[in-house]
All heavy atoms as TSV, in Angstrom:
chain	resi	resn	atom	element	x	y	z
A	1	MET	N	N	5.129	-14.616	-14.746
A	1	MET	CA	C	5.236	-13.214	-14.383
A	1	MET	C	C	6.092	-13.120	-13.116
A	1	MET	O	O	5.818	-13.764	-12.127
A	1	MET	CB	C	3.833	-12.645	-14.128
A	1	MET	CG	C	3.845	-11.163	-13.914
A	1	MET	SD	S	2.190	-10.462	-13.604
A	1	MET	CE	C	1.206	-11.196	-14.870
A	2	ASP	N	N	7.118	-12.316	-13.177
A	2	ASP	CA	C	8.029	-12.183	-12.046
A	2	ASP	C	C	7.831	-10.817	-11.404
A	2	ASP	O	O	7.992	-9.801	-12.062
A	2	ASP	CB	C	9.476	-12.343	-12.532
A	2	ASP	CG	C	10.474	-12.270	-11.397
A	2	ASP	OD1	O	10.123	-12.702	-10.286
A	2	ASP	OD2	O	11.586	-11.785	-11.621
A	3	HIS	N	N	7.472	-10.814	-10.135
A	3	HIS	CA	C	7.246	-9.555	-9.423
A	3	HIS	C	C	8.454	-9.265	-8.556
A	3	HIS	O	O	8.756	-9.994	-7.621
A	3	HIS	CB	C	5.990	-9.648	-8.550
A	3	HIS	CG	C	4.746	-9.765	-9.358
A	3	HIS	ND1	N	4.194	-8.708	-10.013
A	3	HIS	CD2	C	3.957	-10.827	-9.629
A	3	HIS	CE1	C	3.104	-9.116	-10.643
A	3	HIS	NE2	N	2.961	-10.398	-10.432
A	4	LYS	N	N	9.152	-8.187	-8.873
A	4	LYS	CA	C	10.318	-7.815	-8.078
A	4	LYS	C	C	9.909	-7.078	-6.805
A	4	LYS	O	O	10.622	-7.100	-5.821
A	4	LYS	CB	C	11.254	-6.953	-8.925
A	4	LYS	CG	C	11.903	-7.741	-10.055
A	4	LYS	CD	C	12.861	-6.867	-10.826
A	4	LYS	CE	C	13.725	-7.635	-11.783
A	4	LYS	NZ	N	13.062	-8.444	-12.739
A	5	ASN	N	N	8.766	-6.414	-6.847
A	5	ASN	CA	C	8.289	-5.669	-5.683
A	5	ASN	C	C	7.461	-6.558	-4.775
A	5	ASN	O	O	6.878	-7.547	-5.212
A	5	ASN	CB	C	7.428	-4.482	-6.128
A	5	ASN	CG	C	8.216	-3.501	-6.968
A	5	ASN	OD1	O	9.407	-3.295	-6.757
A	5	ASN	ND2	N	7.562	-2.897	-7.935
A	6	GLN	N	N	7.413	-6.187	-3.523
A	6	GLN	CA	C	6.548	-6.895	-2.576
A	6	GLN	C	C	5.097	-6.491	-2.855
A	6	GLN	O	O	4.834	-5.373	-3.273
A	6	GLN	CB	C	6.915	-6.509	-1.137
A	6	GLN	CG	C	8.290	-6.974	-0.715
A	6	GLN	CD	C	8.373	-8.488	-0.656
A	6	GLN	OE1	O	7.486	-9.147	-0.159
A	6	GLN	NE2	N	9.457	-9.040	-1.187
A	7	PRO	N	N	4.154	-7.390	-2.583
A	7	PRO	CA	C	2.751	-7.010	-2.766
A	7	PRO	C	C	2.355	-5.914	-1.785
A	7	PRO	O	O	2.947	-5.767	-0.720
A	7	PRO	CB	C	1.993	-8.299	-2.493
A	7	PRO	CG	C	2.932	-9.192	-1.780
A	7	PRO	CD	C	4.323	-8.758	-2.131
A	8	ASP	N	N	1.356	-5.156	-2.174
A	8	ASP	CA	C	0.824	-4.083	-1.340
A	8	ASP	C	C	0.259	-4.701	-0.052
A	8	ASP	O	O	-0.624	-5.553	-0.114
A	8	ASP	CB	C	-0.273	-3.359	-2.118
A	8	ASP	CG	C	-0.858	-2.179	-1.367
A	8	ASP	OD1	O	-0.962	-2.241	-0.126
A	8	ASP	OD2	O	-1.210	-1.191	-2.027
A	9	PRO	N	N	0.761	-4.288	1.123
A	9	PRO	CA	C	0.275	-4.883	2.383
A	9	PRO	C	C	-1.235	-4.756	2.575
A	9	PRO	O	O	-1.871	-5.658	3.133
A	9	PRO	CB	C	1.023	-4.096	3.466
A	9	PRO	CG	C	2.221	-3.536	2.780
A	9	PRO	CD	C	1.825	-3.316	1.339
A	10	MET	N	N	-1.825	-3.669	2.101
A	10	MET	CA	C	-3.275	-3.498	2.219
A	10	MET	C	C	-4.004	-4.538	1.374
A	10	MET	O	O	-4.999	-5.117	1.791
A	10	MET	CB	C	-3.684	-2.091	1.772
A	10	MET	CG	C	-5.167	-1.843	1.893
A	10	MET	SD	S	-5.742	-1.795	3.594
A	10	MET	CE	C	-5.302	-0.127	4.014
A	11	ARG	N	N	-3.458	-4.800	0.191
A	11	ARG	CA	C	-4.083	-5.793	-0.681
A	11	ARG	C	C	-3.907	-7.198	-0.119
A	11	ARG	O	O	-4.791	-8.030	-0.242
A	11	ARG	CB	C	-3.526	-5.683	-2.097
A	11	ARG	CG	C	-4.020	-4.422	-2.784
A	11	ARG	CD	C	-3.395	-4.233	-4.137
A	11	ARG	NE	N	-3.927	-3.058	-4.782
A	11	ARG	CZ	C	-4.493	-3.047	-5.990
A	11	ARG	NH1	N	-4.566	-4.156	-6.680
A	11	ARG	NH2	N	-4.954	-1.941	-6.492
A	12	VAL	N	N	-2.763	-7.474	0.495
A	12	VAL	CA	C	-2.551	-8.772	1.143
A	12	VAL	C	C	-3.591	-8.963	2.241
A	12	VAL	O	O	-4.182	-10.037	2.378
A	12	VAL	CB	C	-1.115	-8.890	1.707
A	12	VAL	CG1	C	-0.969	-10.144	2.558
A	12	VAL	CG2	C	-0.090	-8.883	0.580
A	13	ALA	N	N	-3.843	-7.912	3.013
A	13	ALA	CA	C	-4.838	-7.982	4.089
A	13	ALA	C	C	-6.224	-8.263	3.519
A	13	ALA	O	O	-6.996	-9.048	4.087
A	13	ALA	CB	C	-4.835	-6.682	4.888
A	14	ILE	N	N	-6.542	-7.652	2.388
A	14	ILE	CA	C	-7.844	-7.884	1.754
A	14	ILE	C	C	-7.962	-9.340	1.323
A	14	ILE	O	O	-8.978	-9.988	1.563
A	14	ILE	CB	C	-8.043	-6.933	0.555
A	14	ILE	CG1	C	-8.217	-5.495	1.069
A	14	ILE	CG2	C	-9.243	-7.352	-0.293
A	14	ILE	CD1	C	-8.152	-4.443	-0.017
A	15	VAL	N	N	-6.906	-9.863	0.705
A	15	VAL	CA	C	-6.932	-11.262	0.262
A	15	VAL	C	C	-7.128	-12.194	1.457
A	15	VAL	O	O	-7.904	-13.145	1.392
A	15	VAL	CB	C	-5.641	-11.622	-0.509
A	15	VAL	CG1	C	-5.544	-13.123	-0.738
A	15	VAL	CG2	C	-5.590	-10.873	-1.843
A	16	LYS	N	N	-6.465	-11.903	2.565
A	16	LYS	CA	C	-6.593	-12.752	3.754
A	16	LYS	C	C	-8.007	-12.732	4.319
A	16	LYS	O	O	-8.429	-13.696	4.956
A	16	LYS	CB	C	-5.594	-12.299	4.828
A	16	LYS	CG	C	-4.167	-12.673	4.492
A	16	LYS	CD	C	-3.224	-12.235	5.589
A	16	LYS	CE	C	-1.795	-12.637	5.271
A	16	LYS	NZ	N	-0.849	-12.198	6.312
A	17	MET	N	N	-8.742	-11.650	4.096
A	17	MET	CA	C	-10.107	-11.540	4.613
A	17	MET	C	C	-11.123	-12.265	3.733
A	17	MET	O	O	-12.231	-12.537	4.177
A	17	MET	CB	C	-10.523	-10.074	4.737
A	17	MET	CG	C	-9.773	-9.338	5.823
A	17	MET	SD	S	-10.387	-7.660	6.139
A	17	MET	CE	C	-10.559	-6.977	4.520
A	18	LEU	N	N	-10.756	-12.577	2.499
A	18	LEU	CA	C	-11.698	-13.226	1.596
A	18	LEU	C	C	-11.988	-14.654	2.051
A	18	LEU	O	O	-11.084	-15.352	2.509
A	18	LEU	CB	C	-11.129	-13.268	0.171
A	18	LEU	CG	C	-10.972	-11.929	-0.531
A	18	LEU	CD1	C	-10.245	-12.131	-1.855
A	18	LEU	CD2	C	-12.306	-11.258	-0.754
A	19	PRO	N	N	-13.219	-15.090	1.899
A	19	PRO	CA	C	-13.548	-16.473	2.230
A	19	PRO	C	C	-12.766	-17.449	1.346
A	19	PRO	O	O	-12.443	-17.130	0.200
A	19	PRO	CB	C	-15.050	-16.573	1.932
A	19	PRO	CG	C	-15.534	-15.171	1.876
A	19	PRO	CD	C	-14.374	-14.324	1.455
A	20	ARG	N	N	-12.486	-18.610	1.873
A	20	ARG	CA	C	-11.702	-19.614	1.137
A	20	ARG	C	C	-12.337	-19.949	-0.208
A	20	ARG	O	O	-11.636	-20.097	-1.207
A	20	ARG	CB	C	-11.565	-20.880	1.970
A	20	ARG	CG	C	-10.802	-21.974	1.241
A	20	ARG	CD	C	-10.613	-23.184	2.090
A	20	ARG	NE	N	-9.695	-22.855	3.180
A	20	ARG	CZ	C	-9.209	-23.758	4.018
A	20	ARG	NH1	N	-9.559	-25.014	3.904
A	20	ARG	NH2	N	-8.391	-23.393	4.970
A	21	ASP	N	N	-13.667	-20.081	-0.262
A	21	ASP	CA	C	-14.302	-20.460	-1.530
A	21	ASP	C	C	-14.080	-19.405	-2.608
A	21	ASP	O	O	-13.948	-19.742	-3.782
A	21	ASP	CB	C	-15.793	-20.757	-1.343
A	21	ASP	CG	C	-16.589	-19.543	-0.893
A	21	ASP	OD1	O	-16.134	-18.843	0.024
A	21	ASP	OD2	O	-17.677	-19.317	-1.450
A	22	ILE	N	N	-14.004	-18.139	-2.221
A	22	ILE	CA	C	-13.720	-17.076	-3.189
A	22	ILE	C	C	-12.272	-17.181	-3.650
A	22	ILE	O	O	-11.985	-17.137	-4.845
A	22	ILE	CB	C	-13.984	-15.681	-2.575
A	22	ILE	CG1	C	-15.464	-15.524	-2.204
A	22	ILE	CG2	C	-13.525	-14.574	-3.516
A	22	ILE	CD1	C	-16.410	-15.492	-3.380
A	23	LYS	N	N	-11.347	-17.331	-2.706
A	23	LYS	CA	C	-9.927	-17.426	-3.068
A	23	LYS	C	C	-9.664	-18.607	-3.986
A	23	LYS	O	O	-8.852	-18.512	-4.899
A	23	LYS	CB	C	-9.054	-17.528	-1.817
A	23	LYS	CG	C	-8.945	-16.212	-1.078
A	23	LYS	CD	C	-7.906	-16.272	0.008
A	23	LYS	CE	C	-8.518	-16.737	1.296
A	23	LYS	NZ	N	-7.619	-16.558	2.450
A	24	GLU	N	N	-10.356	-19.707	-3.773
A	24	GLU	CA	C	-10.150	-20.895	-4.600
A	24	GLU	C	C	-10.618	-20.685	-6.036
A	24	GLU	O	O	-10.176	-21.390	-6.939
A	24	GLU	CB	C	-10.868	-22.102	-3.988
A	24	GLU	CG	C	-10.188	-22.588	-2.727
A	24	GLU	CD	C	-10.958	-23.696	-2.023
A	24	GLU	OE1	O	-12.111	-23.982	-2.396
A	24	GLU	OE2	O	-10.380	-24.265	-1.082
A	25	LYS	N	N	-11.505	-19.722	-6.266
A	25	LYS	CA	C	-12.008	-19.447	-7.611
A	25	LYS	C	C	-11.084	-18.513	-8.397
A	25	LYS	O	O	-11.225	-18.388	-9.604
A	25	LYS	CB	C	-13.404	-18.810	-7.539
A	25	LYS	CG	C	-14.459	-19.759	-7.017
A	25	LYS	CD	C	-15.791	-19.050	-6.916
A	25	LYS	CE	C	-16.840	-19.955	-6.287
A	25	LYS	NZ	N	-18.113	-19.254	-6.117
A	26	LEU	N	N	-10.159	-17.854	-7.715
A	26	LEU	CA	C	-9.293	-16.891	-8.389
A	26	LEU	C	C	-8.205	-17.594	-9.189
A	26	LEU	O	O	-7.608	-18.560	-8.721
A	26	LEU	CB	C	-8.635	-15.962	-7.367
A	26	LEU	CG	C	-9.573	-15.135	-6.489
A	26	LEU	CD1	C	-8.768	-14.251	-5.552
A	26	LEU	CD2	C	-10.519	-14.300	-7.326
A	27	THR	N	N	-7.952	-17.086	-10.389
A	27	THR	CA	C	-6.848	-17.603	-11.188
A	27	THR	C	C	-5.545	-16.978	-10.689
A	27	THR	O	O	-5.561	-15.994	-9.940
A	27	THR	CB	C	-7.026	-17.249	-12.673
A	27	THR	OG1	O	-6.945	-15.823	-12.811
A	27	THR	CG2	C	-8.358	-17.756	-13.221
A	28	ILE	N	N	-4.430	-17.523	-11.128
A	28	ILE	CA	C	-3.127	-16.949	-10.776
A	28	ILE	C	C	-3.060	-15.493	-11.243
A	28	ILE	O	O	-2.597	-14.613	-10.511
A	28	ILE	CB	C	-1.984	-17.764	-11.433
A	28	ILE	CG1	C	-1.971	-19.190	-10.894
A	28	ILE	CG2	C	-0.643	-17.077	-11.225
A	28	ILE	CD1	C	-1.615	-19.322	-9.437
A	29	GLU	N	N	-3.542	-15.245	-12.453
A	29	GLU	CA	C	-3.516	-13.881	-13.002
A	29	GLU	C	C	-4.357	-12.932	-12.158
A	29	GLU	O	O	-3.964	-11.796	-11.905
A	29	GLU	CB	C	-4.001	-13.883	-14.454
A	29	GLU	CG	C	-3.077	-14.578	-15.415
A	29	GLU	CD	C	-3.187	-16.104	-15.397
A	29	GLU	OE1	O	-4.169	-16.658	-14.823
A	29	GLU	OE2	O	-2.266	-16.748	-15.939
A	30	GLU	N	N	-5.531	-13.400	-11.737
A	30	GLU	CA	C	-6.407	-12.560	-10.916
A	30	GLU	C	C	-5.774	-12.288	-9.555
A	30	GLU	O	O	-5.838	-11.164	-9.049
A	30	GLU	CB	C	-7.773	-13.215	-10.748
A	30	GLU	CG	C	-8.578	-13.220	-12.028
A	30	GLU	CD	C	-9.812	-14.090	-11.954
A	30	GLU	OE1	O	-9.875	-14.996	-11.097
A	30	GLU	OE2	O	-10.724	-13.868	-12.762
A	31	MET	N	N	-5.156	-13.299	-8.963
A	31	MET	CA	C	-4.507	-13.107	-7.667
A	31	MET	C	C	-3.349	-12.120	-7.790
A	31	MET	O	O	-3.198	-11.227	-6.952
A	31	MET	CB	C	-4.014	-14.447	-7.126
A	31	MET	CG	C	-3.447	-14.354	-5.730
A	31	MET	SD	S	-4.627	-13.846	-4.459
A	31	MET	CE	C	-5.477	-15.386	-4.178
A	32	ASN	N	N	-2.557	-12.262	-8.843
A	32	ASN	CA	C	-1.456	-11.319	-9.054
A	32	ASN	C	C	-1.971	-9.906	-9.278
A	32	ASN	O	O	-1.398	-8.948	-8.767
A	32	ASN	CB	C	-0.576	-11.767	-10.225
A	32	ASN	CG	C	0.313	-12.930	-9.863
A	32	ASN	OD1	O	0.601	-13.178	-8.699
A	32	ASN	ND2	N	0.744	-13.667	-10.863
A	33	ALA	N	N	-3.057	-9.775	-10.038
A	33	ALA	CA	C	-3.638	-8.455	-10.272
A	33	ALA	C	C	-4.097	-7.846	-8.953
A	33	ALA	O	O	-3.878	-6.665	-8.692
A	33	ALA	CB	C	-4.809	-8.549	-11.254
A	34	LEU	N	N	-4.713	-8.660	-8.122
A	34	LEU	CA	C	-5.210	-8.183	-6.829
A	34	LEU	C	C	-4.064	-7.733	-5.929
A	34	LEU	O	O	-4.162	-6.716	-5.247
A	34	LEU	CB	C	-6.027	-9.285	-6.156
A	34	LEU	CG	C	-6.729	-8.925	-4.858
A	34	LEU	CD1	C	-7.645	-7.729	-5.035
A	34	LEU	CD2	C	-7.528	-10.109	-4.357
A	35	LEU	N	N	-2.969	-8.461	-5.940
A	35	LEU	CA	C	-1.852	-8.158	-5.046
A	35	LEU	C	C	-0.913	-7.077	-5.577
A	35	LEU	O	O	-0.317	-6.342	-4.802
A	35	LEU	CB	C	-1.043	-9.430	-4.771
A	35	LEU	CG	C	-1.757	-10.489	-3.949
A	35	LEU	CD1	C	-0.938	-11.755	-3.898
A	35	LEU	CD2	C	-2.060	-9.994	-2.554
A	36	TYR	N	N	-0.761	-6.995	-6.903
A	36	TYR	CA	C	0.297	-6.150	-7.463
A	36	TYR	C	C	-0.179	-5.026	-8.379
A	36	TYR	O	O	0.534	-4.054	-8.573
A	36	TYR	CB	C	1.281	-7.006	-8.276
A	36	TYR	CG	C	2.017	-8.024	-7.455
A	36	TYR	CD1	C	1.594	-9.338	-7.407
A	36	TYR	CD2	C	3.155	-7.673	-6.750
A	36	TYR	CE1	C	2.279	-10.287	-6.665
A	36	TYR	CE2	C	3.850	-8.609	-6.009
A	36	TYR	CZ	C	3.407	-9.916	-5.971
A	36	TYR	OH	O	4.087	-10.838	-5.239
A	37	GLU	N	N	-1.347	-5.170	-8.990
A	37	GLU	CA	C	-1.765	-4.226	-10.022
A	37	GLU	C	C	-2.731	-3.185	-9.460
A	37	GLU	O	O	-3.422	-3.428	-8.493
A	37	GLU	CB	C	-2.469	-4.970	-11.170
A	37	GLU	CG	C	-1.687	-6.127	-11.733
A	37	GLU	CD	C	-0.547	-5.701	-12.636
A	37	GLU	OE1	O	-0.633	-4.616	-13.228
A	37	GLU	OE2	O	0.436	-6.452	-12.727
A	38	GLU	N	N	-2.788	-2.071	-10.144
A	38	GLU	CA	C	-3.782	-1.052	-9.794
A	38	GLU	C	C	-5.137	-1.377	-10.407
A	38	GLU	O	O	-6.160	-1.199	-9.796
A	38	GLU	CB	C	-3.312	0.325	-10.283
A	38	GLU	CG	C	-2.139	0.865	-9.495
A	38	GLU	CD	C	-2.473	1.114	-8.032
A	38	GLU	OE1	O	-3.597	1.548	-7.730
A	38	GLU	OE2	O	-1.597	0.856	-7.189
A	39	VAL	N	N	-5.134	-1.856	-11.652
A	39	VAL	CA	C	-6.375	-2.118	-12.374
A	39	VAL	C	C	-6.720	-3.594	-12.260
A	39	VAL	O	O	-5.906	-4.451	-12.571
A	39	VAL	CB	C	-6.226	-1.721	-13.865
A	39	VAL	CG1	C	-7.504	-2.033	-14.620
A	39	VAL	CG2	C	-5.866	-0.247	-13.984
A	40	LEU	N	N	-7.925	-3.868	-11.798
A	40	LEU	CA	C	-8.372	-5.247	-11.640
A	40	LEU	C	C	-9.114	-5.695	-12.895
A	40	LEU	O	O	-9.928	-4.940	-13.435
A	40	LEU	CB	C	-9.310	-5.375	-10.435
A	40	LEU	CG	C	-8.730	-4.940	-9.089
A	40	LEU	CD1	C	-9.785	-5.114	-8.004
A	40	LEU	CD2	C	-7.469	-5.696	-8.753
A	41	PRO	N	N	-8.849	-6.920	-13.378
A	41	PRO	CA	C	-9.581	-7.418	-14.541
A	41	PRO	C	C	-11.062	-7.584	-14.227
A	41	PRO	O	O	-11.446	-7.827	-13.081
A	41	PRO	CB	C	-8.922	-8.769	-14.844
A	41	PRO	CG	C	-8.143	-9.125	-13.634
A	41	PRO	CD	C	-7.882	-7.876	-12.864
A	42	ASP	N	N	-11.890	-7.458	-15.256
A	42	ASP	CA	C	-13.340	-7.564	-15.067
A	42	ASP	C	C	-13.741	-8.880	-14.419
A	42	ASP	O	O	-14.655	-8.915	-13.597
A	42	ASP	CB	C	-14.062	-7.418	-16.417
A	42	ASP	CG	C	-13.972	-5.998	-16.958
A	42	ASP	OD1	O	-13.693	-5.069	-16.170
A	42	ASP	OD2	O	-14.185	-5.818	-18.173
A	43	SER	N	N	-13.052	-9.969	-14.781
A	43	SER	CA	C	-13.398	-11.268	-14.205
A	43	SER	C	C	-13.186	-11.273	-12.697
A	43	SER	O	O	-13.964	-11.861	-11.947
A	43	SER	CB	C	-12.566	-12.377	-14.858
A	43	SER	OG	O	-11.179	-12.156	-14.634
A	44	LEU	N	N	-12.153	-10.589	-12.244
A	44	LEU	CA	C	-11.872	-10.510	-10.815
A	44	LEU	C	C	-12.887	-9.619	-10.118
A	44	LEU	O	O	-13.393	-9.954	-9.049
A	44	LEU	CB	C	-10.447	-9.975	-10.595
A	44	LEU	CG	C	-9.998	-9.835	-9.147
A	44	LEU	CD1	C	-10.069	-11.161	-8.408
A	44	LEU	CD2	C	-8.584	-9.289	-9.092
A	45	ILE	N	N	-13.221	-8.503	-10.724
A	45	ILE	CA	C	-14.222	-7.605	-10.140
A	45	ILE	C	C	-15.553	-8.328	-9.985
A	45	ILE	O	O	-16.231	-8.188	-8.971
A	45	ILE	CB	C	-14.366	-6.326	-10.997
A	45	ILE	CG1	C	-13.074	-5.501	-10.889
A	45	ILE	CG2	C	-15.585	-5.510	-10.569
A	45	ILE	CD1	C	-13.011	-4.320	-11.815
A	46	GLU	N	N	-15.914	-9.145	-10.970
A	46	GLU	CA	C	-17.166	-9.898	-10.903
A	46	GLU	C	C	-17.151	-10.861	-9.715
A	46	GLU	O	O	-18.121	-10.955	-8.970
A	46	GLU	CB	C	-17.385	-10.669	-12.210
A	46	GLU	CG	C	-18.684	-11.443	-12.244
A	46	GLU	CD	C	-19.928	-10.582	-12.169
A	46	GLU	OE1	O	-19.885	-9.401	-12.589
A	46	GLU	OE2	O	-20.955	-11.084	-11.671
A	47	LYS	N	N	-16.038	-11.548	-9.506
A	47	LYS	CA	C	-15.936	-12.509	-8.405
A	47	LYS	C	C	-15.936	-11.819	-7.042
A	47	LYS	O	O	-16.383	-12.387	-6.055
A	47	LYS	CB	C	-14.664	-13.351	-8.547
A	47	LYS	CG	C	-14.722	-14.314	-9.714
A	47	LYS	CD	C	-13.421	-15.049	-9.887
A	47	LYS	CE	C	-13.461	-15.948	-11.113
A	47	LYS	NZ	N	-12.167	-16.571	-11.386
A	48	LEU	N	N	-15.428	-10.597	-6.988
A	48	LEU	CA	C	-15.282	-9.894	-5.713
A	48	LEU	C	C	-16.320	-8.801	-5.493
A	48	LEU	O	O	-16.234	-8.071	-4.511
A	48	LEU	CB	C	-13.880	-9.259	-5.635
A	48	LEU	CG	C	-12.694	-10.204	-5.722
A	48	LEU	CD1	C	-11.407	-9.419	-5.623
A	48	LEU	CD2	C	-12.753	-11.259	-4.640
A	49	LYS	N	N	-17.296	-8.685	-6.374
A	49	LYS	CA	C	-18.201	-7.525	-6.345
A	49	LYS	C	C	-18.861	-7.312	-4.982
A	49	LYS	O	O	-18.992	-6.181	-4.539
A	49	LYS	CB	C	-19.238	-7.607	-7.456
A	49	LYS	CG	C	-20.182	-8.782	-7.332
A	49	LYS	CD	C	-21.100	-8.836	-8.526
A	49	LYS	CE	C	-21.970	-10.088	-8.423
A	49	LYS	NZ	N	-22.762	-10.271	-9.620
A	50	ASP	N	N	-19.239	-8.374	-4.302
A	50	ASP	CA	C	-19.896	-8.206	-3.006
A	50	ASP	C	C	-18.932	-7.670	-1.954
A	50	ASP	O	O	-19.331	-6.957	-1.041
A	50	ASP	CB	C	-20.475	-9.535	-2.536
A	50	ASP	CG	C	-21.601	-10.013	-3.437
A	50	ASP	OD1	O	-22.250	-9.174	-4.089
A	50	ASP	OD2	O	-21.828	-11.240	-3.490
A	51	TYR	N	N	-17.655	-8.012	-2.099
A	51	TYR	CA	C	-16.652	-7.575	-1.131
A	51	TYR	C	C	-16.124	-6.192	-1.467
A	51	TYR	O	O	-15.828	-5.410	-0.584
A	51	TYR	CB	C	-15.514	-8.595	-1.062
A	51	TYR	CG	C	-16.050	-9.953	-0.685
A	51	TYR	CD1	C	-16.332	-10.903	-1.653
A	51	TYR	CD2	C	-16.348	-10.254	0.639
A	51	TYR	CE1	C	-16.874	-12.125	-1.315
A	51	TYR	CE2	C	-16.884	-11.478	0.987
A	51	TYR	CZ	C	-17.150	-12.406	0.011
A	51	TYR	OH	O	-17.698	-13.612	0.345
A	52	LEU	N	N	-16.007	-5.879	-2.756
A	52	LEU	CA	C	-15.510	-4.569	-3.155
A	52	LEU	C	C	-16.479	-3.484	-2.726
A	52	LEU	O	O	-16.075	-2.400	-2.345
A	52	LEU	CB	C	-15.298	-4.520	-4.684
A	52	LEU	CG	C	-14.147	-5.386	-5.190
A	52	LEU	CD1	C	-14.123	-5.345	-6.718
A	52	LEU	CD2	C	-12.816	-4.935	-4.637
A	53	ALA	N	N	-17.762	-3.759	-2.772
A	53	ALA	CA	C	-18.747	-2.774	-2.351
A	53	ALA	C	C	-18.530	-2.408	-0.893
A	53	ALA	O	O	-18.620	-1.253	-0.507
A	53	ALA	CB	C	-20.160	-3.314	-2.562
A	54	ASP	N	N	-18.213	-3.397	-0.061
A	54	ASP	CA	C	-17.973	-3.144	1.354
A	54	ASP	C	C	-16.707	-2.314	1.558
A	54	ASP	O	O	-16.649	-1.467	2.432
A	54	ASP	CB	C	-17.834	-4.458	2.127
A	54	ASP	CG	C	-19.132	-5.246	2.168
A	54	ASP	OD1	O	-20.196	-4.638	1.952
A	54	ASP	OD2	O	-19.076	-6.449	2.405
A	55	ILE	N	N	-15.698	-2.556	0.754
A	55	ILE	CA	C	-14.443	-1.825	0.879
A	55	ILE	C	C	-14.616	-0.384	0.408
A	55	ILE	O	O	-14.140	0.547	1.027
A	55	ILE	CB	C	-13.329	-2.529	0.079
A	55	ILE	CG1	C	-13.018	-3.892	0.713
A	55	ILE	CG2	C	-12.064	-1.665	0.000
A	55	ILE	CD1	C	-12.180	-4.810	-0.150
A	56	ASP	N	N	-15.349	-0.209	-0.697
A	56	ASP	CA	C	-15.546	1.119	-1.259
A	56	ASP	C	C	-16.491	1.967	-0.408
A	56	ASP	O	O	-16.405	3.187	-0.403
A	56	ASP	CB	C	-16.112	1.031	-2.673
A	56	ASP	CG	C	-15.082	0.518	-3.667
A	56	ASP	OD1	O	-13.876	0.575	-3.354
A	56	ASP	OD2	O	-15.489	0.072	-4.750
A	57	ASN	N	N	-17.393	1.316	0.310
A	57	ASN	CA	C	-18.390	2.034	1.112
A	57	ASN	C	C	-18.424	1.513	2.526
A	57	ASN	O	O	-19.389	0.877	2.942
A	57	ASN	CB	C	-19.781	1.871	0.467
A	57	ASN	CG	C	-19.832	2.414	-0.932
A	57	ASN	OD1	O	-19.542	3.582	-1.149
A	57	ASN	ND2	N	-20.183	1.570	-1.882
A	58	PRO	N	N	-17.364	1.781	3.280
A	58	PRO	CA	C	-17.359	1.282	4.662
A	58	PRO	C	C	-18.504	1.888	5.457
A	58	PRO	O	O	-18.866	3.042	5.270
A	58	PRO	CB	C	-16.007	1.720	5.211
A	58	PRO	CG	C	-15.519	2.778	4.298
A	58	PRO	CD	C	-16.181	2.569	2.973
A	59	SER	N	N	-19.081	1.097	6.323
A	59	SER	CA	C	-20.243	1.567	7.080
A	59	SER	C	C	-19.853	2.432	8.276
A	59	SER	O	O	-20.702	3.004	8.933
A	59	SER	CB	C	-21.068	0.363	7.550
A	59	SER	OG	O	-20.247	-0.495	8.319
A	60	GLU	N	N	-18.581	2.519	8.552
A	60	GLU	CA	C	-18.139	3.312	9.714
A	60	GLU	C	C	-17.786	4.719	9.305
A	60	GLU	O	O	-17.274	4.975	8.276
A	60	GLU	CB	C	-16.915	2.649	10.349
A	60	GLU	CG	C	-17.271	1.283	10.880
A	60	GLU	CD	C	-16.055	0.585	11.493
A	60	GLU	OE1	O	-15.106	1.291	11.903
A	60	GLU	OE2	O	-16.062	-0.630	11.563
């Protein structure tokens, strides 16, 4: 898969915040979806569910 566009800077920041053990579990497809796509695959949502909840419902 060739991405001509740069990844979304907000999504890059999210990836950088993820713990290493989570990042190591992501497939290439899941990482690309996270960085470039609007819709995340179910497998990725399952792996990130604890972190997505924090992003969707910030405590501040």
